[in-house]
C-alpha positions in Angstrom: 0.0 0.0 0.0 1.0 3.6 -0.6 -0.1 6.4 1.5 -1.3 9.3 -0.8 -2.5 12.5 1.0 -6.2 13.1 1.0 -6.2 16.4 -0.9 -4.6 15.4 -4.1 -4.6 16.1 -7.9 -2.9 13.7 -10.0 -2.0 16.3 -12.8 -0.6 18.7 -10.2 1.6 16.0 -8.8 2.8 14.6 -12.1 3.7 17.9 -13.7 3.9 20.6 -10.9 6.1 18.4 -8.7 8.7 18.2 -11.4 8.7 22.0 -11.9 9.1 22.5 -8.2 12.0 20.1 -8.3 13.8 22.2 -10.9 13.1 19.9 -13.9 11.4 22.5 -16.0 14.0 22.3 -18.7 14.0 18.5 -18.7 12.3 16.6 -21.5 8.9 15.2 -20.5 8.2 13.3 -23.7 9.2 13.1 -27.3 6.9 12.8 -30.4 7.3 13.2 -34.2 7.4 17.0 -33.7 10.3 16.8 -31.3 10.8 17.0 -27.6 8.6 18.8 -25.0 9.9 20.0 -21.7 8.0 19.9 -18.4 7.6 23.6 -18.5 6.1 23.5 -21.9 4.0 20.6 -20.8 2.7 22.6 -17.8 1.7 25.5 -19.9 -0.2 23.2 -22.4 -1.8 21.3 -19.6 -3.1 24.6 -18.1 -4.4 25.9 -21.5 -6.2 22.6 -22.0 -7.8 23.0 -18.5 -8.9 26.5 -19.3 -10.3 25.5 -22.7 -12.3 22.7 -21.2 -13.8 25.0 -18.7 -14.8 27.5 -21.2 -16.7 24.8 -23.0 -18.8 24.5 -19.9 -17.5 21.1 -19.0 -17.8 20.6 -15.2 -16.1 18.5 -12.5 -16.5 14.7 -12.8 -18.2 15.1 -16.3 -16.4 12.8 -18.9 -14.7 13.9 -22.1 -13.6 11.2 -24.7 -10.2 11.4 -26.2 -9.7 9.6 -29.6 -6.5 11.0 -30.8 -3.4 9.6 -32.5 0.0 9.8 -30.6 1.5 13.3 -30.1 1.8 16.2 -27.7 -1.8 17.2 -27.7 -2.8 13.9 -26.1 -0.9 14.3 -22.7 -1.9 18.0 -22.6 -5.6 17.3 -23.0 -5.5 14.2 -20.7 -3.7 15.9 -17.9 -5.5 19.3 -18.4 -8.8 17.5 -18.0 -7.6 15.9 -14.8 -6.3 19.2 -13.4 -9.7 20.7 -14.0 -11.5 17.8 -12.2 -12.9 16.6 -15.5 -12.7 12.9 -16.3 -11.0 12.0 -19.6 -12.0 8.6 -21.3 -9.1 7.3 -23.3 -10.3 5.7 -26.4 -8.4 3.1 -28.5 -7.9 4.5 -32.0 -8.5 1.2 -33.8 -12.1 0.5 -32.8 -15.2 0.3 -35.0 -17.9 2.9 -35.1 -20.2 0.5 -33.1 -17.5 0.3 -30.5 -17.1 4.0 -30.3 -21.0 4.5 -30.0 -21.1 2.2 -27.1 -18.3 3.8 -25.2 -19.6 7.4 -25.7 -23.2 6.5 -24.6 -22.0 4.4 -21.7 -19.5 7.0 -20.4 -22.0 10.0 -20.9 -19.2 11.9 -22.4 -20.0 15.6 -23.0 -17.3 16.2 -25.5 -15.3 14.2 -28.0 -11.8 15.2 -29.1 -10.7 13.4 -32.1 -7.9 13.3 -34.6 -9.2 14.7 -38.0 -8.1 11.5 -39.7 -10.3 9.4 -37.4 -13.4 11.7 -37.6 -15.0 9.6 -40.3 -15.3 6.7 -37.9 -17.4 8.7 -35.6 -19.6 10.6 -38.0 -22.2 7.8 -38.5 -22.9 7.4 -34.8 -22.8 10.9 -33.4 -26.5 11.4 -33.7 -27.0 8.4 -31.4 -25.1 10.0 -28.6 -27.4 12.4 -26.7 -25.0 13.4 -24.0 -22.4 14.6 -26.5 -22.5 18.5 -26.7 -19.1 19.1 -28.4 -17.2 17.3 -31.2 -13.8 18.8 -31.6 -11.4 17.7 -34.3 -7.8 18.0 -33.2 -7.1 20.8 -35.7 -9.6 23.0 -33.6 -8.3 21.8 -30.4 -5.1 23.4 -31.2 -6.8 26.7 -31.9 -8.7 26.4 -28.5 -5.3 25.7 -26.8 -3.6 28.8 -28.4 -6.4 31.1 -27.3 -6.6 29.8 -23.8 -4.8 31.3 -20.8 -1.5 29.6 -19.9 -2.3 29.5 -16.1 -5.0 27.4 -14.5 -6.2 26.7 -11.0 -6.3 23.1 -10.1 -9.8 21.5 -9.0 -9.8 20.6 -5.3 -9.9 17.0 -5.9 -9.1 14.2 -3.3 -7.1 11.1 -3.9 -10.3 8.8 -4.2 -12.0 11.1 -6.8 -12.5 9.8 -10.4 -9.5 10.6 -12.5 -9.9 8.8 -15.8 -11.7 5.8 -17.4 -10.3 3.1 -19.6 -12.3 0.5 -21.3 -11.5 -3.3 -21.2 -10.9 -5.1 -24.4 -14.2 -6.9 -24.1 -12.8 -10.4 -24.3 -15.5 -11.9 -22.0 -18.3 -9.7 -23.1 -19.1 -6.0 -23.8 -16.1 -3.7 -22.9 -16.4 -2.4 -19.4 -15.4 1.1 -18.2 -12.8 0.9 -15.6 -12.7 3.9 -13.3 -9.2 5.0 -12.1 -8.8 7.3 -9.2 -6.4 10.2 -8.7 -4.0 8.2 -6.5 -3.7 5.4 -9.0 -1.2 6.8 -11.4 1.5 7.8 -8.8 0.8 4.4 -7.0 1.6 2.5 -10.3 4.7 4.5 -10.6 5.9 4.0 -7.1 4.8 0.4 -6.5 5.4 -1.0 -10.0 7.4 1.2 -12.2 10.2 1.8 -9.8 10.7 -1.4 -7.9 9.5 -3.9 -10.5 10.5 -2.3 -13.7 13.4 -0.5 -12.3 12.6 2.8 -14.1 14.7 5.7 -13.2 14.6 9.4 -13.9 17.3 9.1 -16.7 15.3 6.4 -18.6 13.4 6.8 -21.8 10.3 4.8 -22.0 8.7 4.0 -25.4 5.0 3.8 -25.4 3.3 1.6 -28.1 -0.3 1.8 -26.7 -2.7 3.1 -29.3 -4.6 5.6 -27.1 
């Protein structure tokens, strides 16, 4: 078991803690466009949090993310978490029927989707009554550019909903798995470090299509 303080926001810990430790100029991740530092990531996360709030999305409401790999993904994912909004990370290789099920089941208020994947959603959007916003990735970048670069974190606690992932559906329909704010840091501290032996100087390759 790991003791995580009660008042806790996963995005603040994962990003803000590294800034406080003097890692602002350190590379946070690398994508096809190049590297992004923790300071750059922090600004993008805050812009995403402000953009989501401007859309009228409230705490614990869900947003769906179906975007290809790149820097917009972590900014939106962590920005939602910082704002107390719950991102639903979607696999980019699903069928329209799968997407419809997950959108309806999660009650997602907004869908953020890579432009190249939008065609897979168009046939089913009319069947998702909770969905208020469908935002292609190209428009998301405009929203981020126009949003303020500083955002206040929602006053979340360790046992609040943080994000959803859907199971593969191998034993029936996929099930939405709810992860709490304390789960990400617990995975890093109890599995990543002692079991995988990951250290600060390591570079980790992620092949998951989320």
